[in-house]
C-alpha positions in Angstrom: -13.1 -4.4 11.8 -14.5 -1.0 11.3 -12.2 2.1 11.1 -13.4 5.6 11.2 -13.1 6.1 7.5 -16.3 5.4 5.6 -17.9 6.1 2.3 -20.5 8.6 3.6 -21.8 10.1 0.4 -22.8 7.3 -2.0 -22.6 9.5 -5.0 -19.5 11.4 -4.0 -16.0 11.3 -5.4 -13.3 9.7 -3.2 -9.6 9.5 -2.8 -8.6 6.1 -1.4 -5.3 4.3 -0.8 -4.9 0.7 0.0 -1.9 -1.5 0.5 -0.8 -5.1 0.4 -0.4 -6.8 3.7 2.7 -5.7 5.6 3.3 -3.2 2.7 5.0 -6.0 0.7 6.3 -4.9 -2.7 4.3 -7.3 -4.8 4.0 -5.1 -7.9 7.4 -5.7 -9.2 6.4 -7.6 -12.3 4.4 -6.3 -15.3 2.0 -9.2 -15.1 0.9 -8.1 -11.6 0.5 -4.5 -12.7 -1.5 -5.6 -15.7 -3.9 -7.5 -13.5 -4.7 -4.3 -11.6 -4.9 -2.2 -14.8 -7.3 -4.8 -16.5 -9.4 -4.9 -13.3 -9.7 -1.1 -13.1 -10.6 -1.0 -16.8 -13.3 -3.6 -16.3 -14.7 -1.6 -13.3 -14.8 1.5 -15.5 -16.6 -0.3 -18.4 -18.9 -2.7 -16.5 -19.3 -1.7 -12.8 -19.8 2.1 -13.0 -16.4 3.3 -11.8 -15.6 6.8 -12.9 -11.8 6.9 -12.6 -10.3 10.4 -12.3 -6.8 9.5 -11.1 -4.7 6.5 -10.1 -1.2 5.4 -9.3 0.0 1.8 -8.7 3.1 1.6 -6.6 5.0 -1.5 -5.6 3.1 -2.0 -2.4 0.0 0.1 -2.7 -2.6 1.8 -4.9 -4.1 5.3 -4.9 -7.4 6.0 -6.7 -9.5 9.1 -7.3 -12.9 7.8 -8.3 -16.7 7.9 -8.1 -19.3 5.1 -8.3 -22.0 5.9 -10.9 -24.1 3.2 -9.2 -23.8 4.9 -5.8 -22.0 2.0 -4.2 -18.3 3.0 -3.7 -17.9 0.6 -0.9 -19.2 -2.4 -2.9 -17.2 -1.4 -5.9 -13.9 -1.3 -4.0 -14.8 -4.5 -2.1 -15.4 -6.3 -5.3 -12.2 -4.9 -6.9 -10.1 -5.9 -4.0 -11.6 -9.3 -3.7 -11.2 -10.1 -7.4 -7.6 -8.8 -7.6 -6.7 -10.6 -4.4 -7.8 -14.0 -5.7 -6.3 -13.4 -9.1 -2.9 -12.1 -7.9 -2.5 -14.9 -5.4 -3.2 -17.4 -8.1 -0.8 -15.7 -10.5 1.9 -15.7 -7.9 1.3 -19.4 -7.0 1.4 -20.4 -10.7 4.4 -18.1 -11.8 7.5 -20.3 -12.3 9.6 -17.2 -12.4 8.4 -15.8 -9.1 11.5 -16.1 -6.9 9.6 -15.0 -3.8 6.6 -17.4 -4.3 6.9 -19.5 -1.2 7.6 -16.5 1.0 4.8 -14.4 -0.5 2.2 -17.2 -0.2 3.3 -17.9 3.4 3.0 -14.2 4.3 -0.5 -14.1 2.8 -1.5 -17.3 4.7 -0.2 -15.9 8.0 -2.1 -12.7 7.5 -5.2 -14.7 6.6 -5.0 -16.7 9.8 -5.1 -13.5 11.9 -8.2 -12.2 10.1 -11.6 -13.8 10.8 -13.0 -12.3 7.5 -10.5 -14.3 5.4 -10.8 -17.9 4.5 -7.3 -18.7 3.4 -4.9 -16.0 2.3 -5.1 -12.2 2.7 -3.5 -10.0 0.0 -4.8 -6.5 0.7 -5.0 -4.7 4.1 -8.6 -4.3 4.9 -8.9 -0.5 5.3 -9.1 1.9 2.4 -9.2 5.2 4.2 -11.7 7.0 1.8 -11.5 10.7 1.8 -14.4 12.5 0.2 -13.4 14.9 -2.6 -15.9 17.7 -2.1 -14.2 20.6 -3.9 -12.0 21.3 -6.9 -9.2 22.3 -4.5 -9.4 19.0 -2.7 -9.5 17.2 -6.1 -6.4 19.0 -7.3 -4.6 18.4 -4.0 -5.3 14.6 -4.1 -4.5 14.3 -7.8 -1.1 16.0 -7.2 -0.5 13.7 -4.2 -1.2 10.6 -6.4 1.0 11.8 -9.2 3.9 12.9 -7.0 4.0 9.5 -5.1 6.5 7.8 -7.5 8.6 11.0 -7.5 8.7 11.3 -3.7 9.5 7.6 -3.5 12.6 8.2 -5.8 11.4 5.9 -8.7 11.2 8.8 -11.3 12.0 12.4 -11.5 8.9 13.4 -13.5 5.4 12.0 -12.7 4.8 11.4 -16.4 7.6 8.8 -16.4 5.8 6.4 -14.0 4.1 4.0 -16.3 1.2 3.0 -14.0 -0.1 6.5 -13.2 -2.7 8.8 -14.6 -0.1 11.5 -14.7 0.5 10.2 -18.3 -3.2 10.8 -19.1 -3.1 14.4 -17.9 0.4 15.3 -19.0 0.6 13.7 -22.4 -3.0 12.8 -23.1 -1.7 9.2 -23.1 -4.4 6.7 -22.5 -2.5 3.6 -23.7 -2.1 2.1 -20.2 -5.6 2.9 -18.8 -8.3 5.3 -20.0 -9.6 7.6 -17.3 -12.6 9.9 -16.9 -11.1 13.3 -17.3 -14.2 15.2 -18.3 -16.8 13.8 -15.9 
């Protein structure tokens, strides 16, 4: 299921967004956010991801990144595959997840409609990568990422959204996730 958006330059920086199926608000519990944070950190430390900006919203993720191994498509594929399996397992095993049956049913229904999925689908397939080819584009995309929780009405200041690199840039706060600010 190819879309027009592709990672054309293997060593380029990219802005991407990807969402849960049906834009379901899955990221409402700290454990689910932590799975994404831990996975992004692993990708930075072990898979060559240079992460310049991020924001995890309840139903979607924004990243500004580059693959040091010149495989941005493979990097994102592996990240989405791992987090999909891990998050579905977490949801299935979470005794406090009040929406468990509904969420698993929705993932199963989406998986049945997709020939690339064996059982359950968590993420929408497309990423819509946009190459960041200038400082102006970089700044525009970073501002968009950081303003997302503000425009959604969750916070009034981007720095107040816990799962955003706005904290890294604004307060030099790397306690949630370290990013590559000087690359």
